Backbone as CSV, one residue per row, in Angstrom:
resi,resn,N_x,N_y,N_z,CA_x,CA_y,CA_z,C_x,C_y,C_z
1,MET,-0.607,5.313,21.442,0.451,5.926,20.256,1.245,7.279,20.856
2,GLN,2.607,7.057,20.606,3.135,7.941,21.104,3.466,8.954,20.637
3,PRO,3.691,10.154,21.169,3.733,11.340,20.600,4.920,11.217,19.660
4,MET,4.852,12.329,18.574,5.880,12.278,17.845,7.100,13.358,18.136
5,ARG,8.656,12.777,17.641,9.582,13.709,18.406,9.764,14.664,17.022
6,LYS,10.296,16.192,18.057,10.357,16.943,16.914,11.495,17.001,16.170
7,MET,11.033,17.100,14.635,12.008,16.914,13.807,13.216,18.149,13.755
8,ARG,14.329,17.890,13.865,15.527,18.743,13.865,15.808,19.062,12.209
9,GLY,16.175,20.047,11.995,16.975,20.652,10.644,16.101,20.408,9.379
10,ASN,14.689,20.154,9.596,13.847,20.069,8.690,12.875,20.771,8.690
11,MET,12.315,21.459,7.936,11.170,22.493,7.939,9.901,21.521,8.610
12,PRO,8.952,21.886,8.956,7.744,21.098,9.269,6.446,21.644,8.501
13,VAL,6.508,20.701,7.183,5.255,20.807,6.490,3.505,20.649,7.051
14,LYS,3.762,20.171,7.956,2.504,19.844,8.543,1.514,18.512,7.462
15,ALA,2.249,18.155,6.554,1.416,17.108,6.041,0.819,16.082,6.381
16,ILE,1.267,15.645,7.718,0.611,14.607,8.241,0.446,15.376,10.119
17,VAL,-0.764,15.298,10.333,-1.634,15.822,11.643,-2.619,14.752,12.675
18,VAL,-2.282,14.560,13.740,-2.841,13.764,14.557,-3.617,14.755,15.236
19,ILE,-5.220,14.419,15.547,-6.430,15.141,16.147,-6.641,13.703,16.807
20,GLY,-6.414,13.708,18.261,-7.063,12.876,19.535,-6.474,11.446,18.948
21,GLU,-7.408,10.542,18.190,-6.867,9.424,17.938,-6.546,9.250,16.473
22,THR,-7.391,10.132,15.724,-7.252,10.350,14.184,-5.913,11.498,13.534
23,VAL,-5.681,10.110,12.825,-4.737,10.500,11.707,-4.560,11.031,10.561
24,LEU,-4.375,12.263,10.077,-4.864,13.058,8.857,-3.600,13.377,7.923
25,SER,-3.878,12.621,7.023,-2.548,12.899,5.796,-2.614,13.574,4.783
26,PHE,-2.079,14.615,3.955,-1.871,15.872,2.749,-1.055,15.357,1.941
27,PRO,-1.280,14.182,0.998,-0.229,14.098,0.617,0.377,15.279,-0.679
28,GLU,-0.895,15.818,-0.527,-0.347,16.994,-2.146,0.744,17.930,-0.968
29,MET,0.416,17.931,-0.011,1.575,19.077,0.658,3.091,17.900,1.028
30,CYS,3.383,17.114,0.698,4.206,16.050,0.799,5.786,16.791,0.058
31,HIS,7.149,16.604,0.798,8.224,16.971,0.361,8.844,15.923,-0.335
32,SER,8.513,14.802,0.395,9.161,13.405,0.131,10.645,13.849,0.852
33,CYS,11.099,14.475,1.937,11.874,14.245,2.728,12.440,13.117,3.481
34,GLY,11.078,12.163,3.700,11.119,10.995,4.703,11.843,11.311,6.294
35,GLY,11.269,12.766,6.526,11.261,12.868,7.911,10.474,12.574,8.933
36,CYS,9.218,12.295,8.439,8.270,11.897,9.132,8.313,10.237,9.563
37,MET,9.016,9.327,8.695,9.368,8.123,8.934,10.319,8.308,9.880
38,GLU,11.292,8.989,10.228,12.798,8.994,10.796,12.181,9.513,12.374
39,VAL,11.047,10.346,12.815,10.485,10.288,13.646,9.303,9.987,14.396
40,CYS,8.932,9.153,13.643,7.372,8.110,14.115,8.080,7.044,14.844
41,PRO,7.802,7.166,16.564,8.612,6.127,17.470,7.332,4.947,17.054
42,GLU,6.589,4.687,16.828,6.255,3.551,16.228,6.379,2.606,15.071
43,LYS,6.661,3.484,14.191,7.500,2.979,12.861,6.376,2.641,12.178
44,ALA,5.194,3.328,12.192,4.332,2.898,11.425,3.638,3.771,9.897
45,ILE,4.887,4.608,9.786,5.094,5.298,8.523,5.865,4.483,7.443
46,THR,5.167,4.657,6.413,6.062,3.927,5.112,5.739,4.612,4.206
47,GLU,6.719,4.824,3.053,6.578,6.082,1.668,5.697,4.653,0.619
48,THR,5.157,5.870,-0.203,4.767,4.935,-1.376,5.133,5.976,-2.295
49,GLY,4.400,5.439,-3.784,4.711,6.031,-4.888,3.519,6.898,-5.220
50,ARG,3.898,8.071,-5.791,2.254,9.180,-6.331,2.935,9.653,-7.393
51,GLU,1.851,9.643,-8.397,2.346,10.167,-9.733,2.550,11.948,-9.377
52,LEU,3.364,12.633,-10.114,3.249,13.964,-9.729,3.310,14.497,-10.816
53,GLY,3.802,13.807,-12.184,3.851,14.743,-13.048,4.450,13.684,-14.407
54,VAL,5.178,13.827,-15.606,5.792,13.012,-16.340,7.148,13.953,-16.532
55,ILE,8.236,12.958,-17.099,9.583,13.708,-17.684,9.445,13.130,-19.335
56,GLU,9.686,14.682,-19.844,9.378,14.292,-21.518,11.081,14.012,-21.786
57,ARG,11.796,13.377,-22.933,13.345,13.486,-23.010,13.128,14.306,-24.556
58,GLY,14.035,14.460,-25.241,13.834,14.615,-26.864,15.849,15.255,-27.168
59,SER,16.406,15.257,-27.960,17.477,15.796,-28.880,17.227,16.558,-29.931
60,LYS,18.047,17.590,-30.211,18.187,18.144,-31.680,19.510,19.166,-31.778
61,ASN,19.914,18.652,-33.095,21.587,18.736,-33.273,22.672,18.382,-32.440
62,GLY,22.903,16.845,-31.767,23.551,16.560,-30.541,23.221,17.270,-29.522
63,LEU,22.099,18.558,-29.189,21.487,18.553,-27.987,20.697,17.584,-27.107
64,GLU,21.023,17.049,-25.961,20.004,16.236,-25.097,18.812,17.408,-24.433
65,PHE,17.287,17.088,-24.485,16.550,18.078,-23.364,15.420,17.139,-22.664
66,VAL,15.487,17.719,-21.621,14.979,16.873,-20.639,13.961,18.104,-19.646
67,HIS,12.932,17.169,-19.682,11.593,18.866,-19.179,10.817,17.611,-18.393
68,GLY,10.479,18.229,-17.044,9.529,17.827,-15.794,8.407,18.808,-16.565
69,LYS,7.079,17.910,-16.581,5.914,18.477,-16.446,5.244,17.966,-15.105
70,LEU,4.709,19.000,-14.324,4.169,18.352,-12.954,2.612,18.745,-13.579
71,ARG,1.826,17.352,-12.790,0.537,17.392,-12.801,-0.275,18.221,-12.542
72,VAL,-1.426,18.478,-13.054,-2.158,19.510,-12.783,-2.556,19.302,-11.269
73,GLY,-2.554,20.317,-10.505,-3.208,20.358,-9.201,-2.189,20.117,-8.146
74,GLU,-0.736,19.380,-8.830,0.198,19.442,-7.823,1.142,20.830,-7.420
75,ALA,1.112,20.398,-6.092,1.773,22.000,-5.606,2.856,21.481,-5.504
76,MET,3.917,20.553,-5.009,5.093,20.323,-4.674,5.889,19.230,-6.217
77,SER,6.629,20.523,-6.625,7.580,20.157,-7.794,9.085,19.764,-7.102
78,PRO,9.780,19.549,-6.123,11.118,19.789,-5.871,11.446,17.743,-6.077
79,PRO,10.387,16.928,-5.735,10.904,15.810,-6.426,10.968,15.389,-7.259
80,LEU,9.772,16.063,-8.780,9.945,16.012,-9.922,11.104,16.892,-10.468
81,ILE,11.468,17.693,-9.945,12.751,17.951,-10.273,14.178,17.418,-9.997
82,ARG,13.920,16.857,-8.784,15.278,15.786,-8.625,15.279,14.393,-9.458
83,LYS,14.296,14.121,-10.028,14.104,13.492,-11.210,14.649,13.040,-12.209
84,VAL,14.335,14.260,-12.408,14.570,15.454,-13.765,16.150,15.442,-14.012
85,ARG,16.819,15.777,-13.007,18.494,15.806,-12.155,18.889,14.530,-12.713
86,GLU,18.261,13.574,-12.185,19.110,12.537,-12.311,19.675,11.864,-13.922
87,TYR,19.022,12.635,-14.683,19.547,12.529,-16.168,20.762,13.111,-16.407
88,ALA,21.113,13.791,-15.758,22.522,14.708,-16.128,23.466,13.932,-16.102
89,ARG,24.811,13.915,-17.238,25.649,13.547,-17.050,26.821,14.167,-16.888
90,PRO,27.585,13.498,-16.262,28.723,14.383,-15.067,29.539,15.156,-16.214
91,GLU,30.136,13.965,-17.075,30.988,14.382,-17.846,31.000,15.304,-19.097
92,ALA,29.196,15.648,-19.019,28.678,16.502,-20.133,28.511,17.919,-19.255
93,LEU,28.409,19.096,-20.026,27.897,20.337,-19.612,26.281,20.219,-19.451
94,THR,25.623,20.422,-18.434,24.183,20.591,-18.428,23.957,21.831,-18.041
95,ILE,22.671,22.423,-18.342,22.013,23.306,-18.149,20.940,23.415,-17.799
96,ILE,20.741,23.927,-16.619,19.237,23.838,-15.563,18.434,25.108,-15.748
97,ASP,17.662,24.901,-16.066,16.845,26.337,-16.083,15.685,26.729,-14.960
98,ALA,15.578,27.537,-14.493,14.976,27.581,-12.994,13.610,28.797,-12.874
99,PRO,12.679,28.969,-12.485,11.952,30.121,-12.257,12.862,31.380,-11.296
100,PRO,12.303,32.792,-11.806,13.148,33.381,-10.702,12.475,33.314,-9.414
101,GLY,12.892,34.034,-8.146,12.880,33.947,-7.376,13.716,32.774,-5.931
102,THR,13.200,32.803,-5.130,13.895,31.684,-3.857,13.011,30.821,-3.357
103,SER,11.733,30.076,-4.285,10.869,29.299,-3.943,11.645,27.937,-3.523
104,CYS,11.016,26.952,-3.462,11.850,25.518,-3.158,12.028,25.047,-4.598
105,PRO,11.066,25.179,-4.976,12.034,24.531,-6.950,13.192,25.156,-7.528
106,VAL,13.112,26.330,-7.003,14.621,27.269,-7.311,15.370,26.695,-6.767
107,ILE,15.416,26.426,-5.139,16.442,25.718,-4.506,17.268,24.633,-5.288
108,THR,16.064,23.469,-5.039,16.438,22.538,-5.950,16.819,22.310,-6.807
109,SER,16.675,23.525,-7.659,16.992,23.818,-9.373,18.742,23.889,-8.607
110,MET,19.055,24.874,-8.254,20.632,25.122,-7.783,21.427,24.702,-7.105
111,LYS,21.036,23.738,-6.078,21.819,23.072,-5.268,22.292,22.173,-5.871
112,GLY,23.665,22.092,-5.840,24.747,21.546,-6.099,25.286,21.317,-7.453
113,THR,25.024,22.840,-7.645,25.466,23.301,-9.199,27.050,23.693,-9.241
114,ASP,27.480,23.837,-10.168,29.072,24.717,-10.472,28.860,25.725,-10.598
115,PHE,27.666,26.528,-10.767,27.517,28.081,-11.286,26.077,28.345,-11.434
116,VAL,25.477,29.734,-10.698,24.098,30.190,-11.059,24.317,31.344,-12.018
117,LEU,24.038,31.351,-12.968,23.596,32.607,-14.088,22.295,33.063,-13.626
118,LEU,22.568,34.323,-13.055,20.969,35.278,-12.823,20.804,35.991,-13.740
119,VAL,19.680,35.968,-14.002,19.088,36.961,-15.203,18.174,38.154,-14.805
120,THR,18.286,39.555,-14.732,17.370,40.214,-14.479,16.710,41.160,-15.194
121,GLU,16.304,42.096,-15.247,15.818,42.974,-15.864,16.193,45.097,-14.899
122,PRO,16.511,45.403,-15.803,17.024,47.027,-14.802,15.206,47.590,-14.268
123,THR,15.078,46.765,-13.631,13.415,47.833,-13.144,13.674,47.494,-11.748
124,PRO,12.259,47.700,-11.044,12.499,48.168,-9.243,12.276,47.011,-8.906
125,PHE,11.195,45.844,-9.634,11.180,44.299,-9.592,12.249,43.341,-9.631
126,GLY,12.956,43.482,-11.016,13.709,43.013,-11.238,14.526,43.415,-10.319
127,LEU,14.929,44.206,-9.594,16.150,44.458,-8.670,15.707,43.890,-7.279
128,HIS,14.542,43.903,-6.950,13.878,43.090,-5.604,13.779,41.263,-5.983
129,ASP,13.999,40.951,-7.207,14.285,39.786,-6.809,15.390,39.050,-7.198
130,LEU,16.320,40.619,-7.404,17.737,39.754,-8.080,18.492,39.599,-6.412
131,LYS,17.855,40.697,-5.725,18.879,40.741,-4.181,18.002,39.490,-3.627
132,LEU,16.559,38.863,-3.681,16.436,37.504,-2.877,17.504,36.712,-3.566
133,ALA,17.859,36.740,-4.697,18.370,35.256,-5.531,19.616,35.248,-4.708
134,VAL,20.409,36.285,-4.799,21.817,36.387,-4.282,21.999,36.103,-3.097
135,GLY,20.696,36.547,-2.360,21.267,35.650,-1.096,20.873,34.278,-1.251
136,ALA,20.362,34.020,-1.855,19.779,32.493,-1.810,21.499,31.920,-2.273
137,VAL,21.639,32.639,-3.381,22.727,31.787,-3.923,24.592,32.238,-2.628
138,ASN,24.588,32.905,-2.101,25.475,33.199,-1.220,25.266,31.984,-0.336
139,ILE,24.046,31.892,0.708,23.943,30.635,1.206,24.234,29.678,0.840
140,LEU,23.993,29.319,-0.753,24.580,27.851,-0.928,25.949,27.960,-1.429
141,ASN,26.554,28.995,-1.373,28.309,29.503,-1.813,28.729,28.963,-2.935
142,ILE,27.601,29.104,-3.715,27.612,28.793,-5.311,28.447,30.288,-5.960
143,PRO,29.362,30.288,-6.831,29.517,31.184,-7.701,28.631,32.067,-8.272
144,CYS,28.429,32.930,-8.787,27.138,33.100,-9.792,27.529,34.664,-10.472
145,GLY,27.407,35.005,-11.688,27.262,35.996,-12.734,25.666,36.329,-12.972
146,LEU,25.858,37.716,-13.779,24.568,38.277,-13.832,24.430,38.352,-15.562
147,ILE,23.434,38.441,-15.528,23.221,39.045,-17.165,21.443,40.048,-16.976
148,ILE,21.845,40.901,-18.029,21.156,42.145,-18.051,20.322,42.124,-18.769
149,ASN,19.262,41.671,-18.885,18.148,41.371,-20.653,17.597,42.834,-20.021
150,ARG,17.398,43.333,-21.616,16.556,44.636,-22.233,17.641,45.798,-21.427
151,SER,18.442,45.478,-20.989,19.410,46.511,-20.542,19.651,48.099,-20.694
152,ASP,18.713,48.421,-22.126,18.804,49.534,-22.388,17.677,50.137,-21.625
153,MET,16.664,49.716,-21.209,15.895,49.912,-20.762,15.680,50.108,-18.925
154,GLY,14.989,50.860,-18.464,14.509,50.686,-17.235,15.786,51.578,-16.727
155,ASP,16.574,51.810,-15.181,17.106,52.953,-14.251,18.486,51.844,-14.340
156,ASP,19.911,52.615,-13.882,21.125,51.765,-13.332,21.199,51.188,-12.162
157,LYS,19.964,51.073,-11.400,20.072,50.740,-10.070,20.598,48.964,-9.455
158,VAL,20.190,48.480,-10.979,20.619,46.855,-10.954,22.660,47.250,-10.828
159,ASN,22.560,47.807,-11.896,24.372,47.864,-11.969,25.180,48.211,-10.901
160,ILE,24.337,49.382,-10.183,25.169,49.631,-8.936,24.990,49.027,-8.041
161,TYR,24.150,48.026,-7.583,23.655,46.729,-6.783,24.858,45.845,-7.234
162,ALA,24.857,45.648,-8.209,25.927,44.473,-8.865,26.922,45.042,-8.420
163,GLU,27.570,46.127,-8.690,29.018,46.457,-8.156,29.202,46.302,-6.439
164,LYS,28.076,46.866,-5.832,28.515,46.871,-4.644,28.588,45.293,-3.850
165,GLU,28.067,44.753,-4.515,27.768,43.186,-3.858,29.052,42.283,-5.087
166,ASN,29.740,43.027,-5.719,30.563,42.155,-6.505,30.196,41.205,-7.312
167,LEU,29.196,41.223,-7.711,28.174,40.436,-8.614,28.770,40.973,-10.046
168,PRO,29.420,40.326,-10.906,29.945,40.094,-12.017,29.060,40.266,-13.229
169,ILE,29.059,41.514,-13.864,27.833,41.476,-15.013,28.359,40.690,-16.377
170,LEU,28.148,39.602,-16.484,28.773,38.708,-17.724,28.481,39.064,-18.602
171,MET,26.630,39.956,-19.386,26.200,40.037,-20.630,25.012,41.403,-20.308
172,GLU,24.965,41.984,-21.458,23.968,42.602,-21.129,23.282,42.932,-22.510
173,ILE,22.125,42.408,-22.619,21.285,41.949,-23.965,19.896,43.516,-24.274
174,PRO,20.161,43.391,-24.815,19.470,45.060,-25.044,18.145,45.077,-25.413
175,PHE,17.069,45.645,-25.533,15.924,45.424,-25.962,15.874,45.152,-27.859
176,ASP,15.589,44.625,-28.322,15.714,44.014,-29.676,14.419,43.723,-30.517
177,ARG,13.913,44.342,-31.066,12.307,43.598,-31.925,12.937,42.318,-32.594
178,LYS,13.968,42.217,-33.112,14.837,40.881,-33.835,14.139,39.628,-32.855
179,ILE,14.870,39.935,-31.530,15.032,39.112,-30.725,13.961,38.272,-30.185
180,ALA,12.985,39.573,-29.767,11.812,39.135,-29.364,10.874,38.398,-30.394
181,GLU,10.794,38.639,-31.318,9.882,38.086,-32.643,10.836,36.679,-32.909
182,ALA,11.900,36.204,-32.758,12.771,35.101,-32.963,12.146,34.669,-31.366
183,TYR,12.251,34.528,-30.570,11.875,34.293,-29.517,10.425,33.669,-29.553
184,SER,9.597,34.227,-30.177,8.062,34.028,-30.044,7.636,33.181,-31.055
185,ARG,8.889,33.127,-31.804,8.819,31.870,-32.896,9.420,30.338,-32.493
186,GLY,10.070,30.747,-31.360,10.675,29.364,-30.790,11.892,29.446,-31.386
187,GLU,12.629,30.086,-31.731,14.041,30.114,-32.646,15.105,30.938,-31.633
188,MET,16.120,30.130,-31.994,17.379,30.413,-31.231,18.132,32.125,-31.704
189,ILE,18.323,32.574,-30.559,18.822,34.332,-31.302,20.083,33.757,-31.967
190,VAL,20.766,32.979,-31.858,22.378,32.604,-32.346,21.898,32.188,-33.802
191,ASP,20.470,31.824,-33.979,20.515,31.304,-35.453,20.145,32.349,-36.177
192,VAL,19.434,33.495,-35.616,18.440,34.401,-36.657,19.927,35.859,-36.732
193,MET,20.291,35.972,-35.375,21.414,36.618,-35.573,22.496,36.406,-35.227
194,PRO,23.202,35.980,-36.300,24.803,35.287,-35.825,25.957,35.648,-35.058
195,GLU,25.650,37.249,-34.996,26.817,38.154,-34.130,26.580,37.411,-32.681
196,TRP,25.358,36.751,-32.303,25.362,36.625,-31.012,26.091,35.454,-30.573
197,LYS,26.506,34.911,-31.603,27.345,33.627,-31.093,28.538,33.573,-30.481
198,GLU,29.405,34.313,-30.952,30.552,34.707,-30.182,31.014,35.218,-29.052
199,LYS,29.216,36.081,-28.566,28.850,36.670,-27.515,28.799,35.448,-26.643
200,PHE,27.537,34.665,-27.013,27.689,33.343,-25.900,28.753,32.427,-26.070
201,LEU,29.509,31.874,-26.643,30.873,31.329,-26.584,31.684,32.289,-25.481
202,GLU,31.709,33.209,-25.299,32.412,34.187,-24.373,31.786,34.025,-23.072
203,LEU,30.536,34.088,-22.810,30.161,33.971,-22.334,29.972,32.875,-21.258
204,HIS,29.847,31.378,-22.306,30.523,30.401,-21.913,31.812,29.889,-20.924
205,HIS,32.804,30.677,-22.016,34.348,30.414,-21.481,34.343,31.590,-20.048
206,GLN,33.588,32.579,-19.561,33.721,33.647,-18.516,33.319,32.389,-17.576
207,ILE,32.062,31.934,-17.832,31.478,30.959,-16.576,32.448,29.783,-15.851
208,GLU,33.312,28.969,-16.919,34.389,28.293,-16.910,35.246,28.443,-16.084
209,GLU,35.538,29.859,-16.581,36.771,30.490,-15.750,36.132,30.422,-13.850
210,MET,35.294,31.315,-14.499,34.435,31.662,-12.794,34.880,30.354,-11.836
211,SER,33.721,29.218,-12.384,33.657,28.317,-11.672,34.741,27.113,-11.435
212,PHE,35.920,27.190,-12.266,37.106,26.178,-11.853,37.562,27.396,-11.126
213,HIS,38.037,28.393,-10.880,38.589,28.869,-9.894,37.805,29.434,-8.188
214,LYS,36.358,29.288,-8.211,35.761,29.125,-7.118,35.728,27.574,-6.544
215,ASN,35.591,26.146,-7.273,35.691,25.190,-7.117,37.208,24.267,-6.962
216,HIS,38.234,25.454,-7.152,39.611,24.886,-6.812,40.139,25.212,-5.737
């Protein structure tokens, strides 16, 4: 057995380990990148399917919704996220919801998008996560803007950081009991508080403008 060539441009996740003449595989660590097949000198590796989760779809009031549900015990969600993104229609507006931070699921969700809308709170933890996210977005070279949630709580360090980084603050949402109650019931803010509808329409318009100028 010849030794595998070193991979270039890929992060080794060590899903395959060779100990002497024994080859051990760890499917739960596989990122489905195909790199192992490229570097195997014996061409002894082939890919096979494995259930990572399920994709759920639905619609309401003309809006389509696609949701990926990771199987319990699975650690690698990027392949499922990529499958979910295959349902996006280029001619339609697509909103991808992602967790905070800079983990693999976040990068997989952001990669190739036209605009990233960052959401944070004016707290030390919020500022810390925001700095990481801004760094990732800058590396991916995607235009972005910021929404500050619970903007009337905490301090002004997020605002200072945004001004320093030329990060536009597109909306500030104050702490409001009515908003929290609507969220807990699974209701839309614009249905419970119609005055917010124009604000979100203006947000959409700003995102379109910023995305257009950055990509043209």
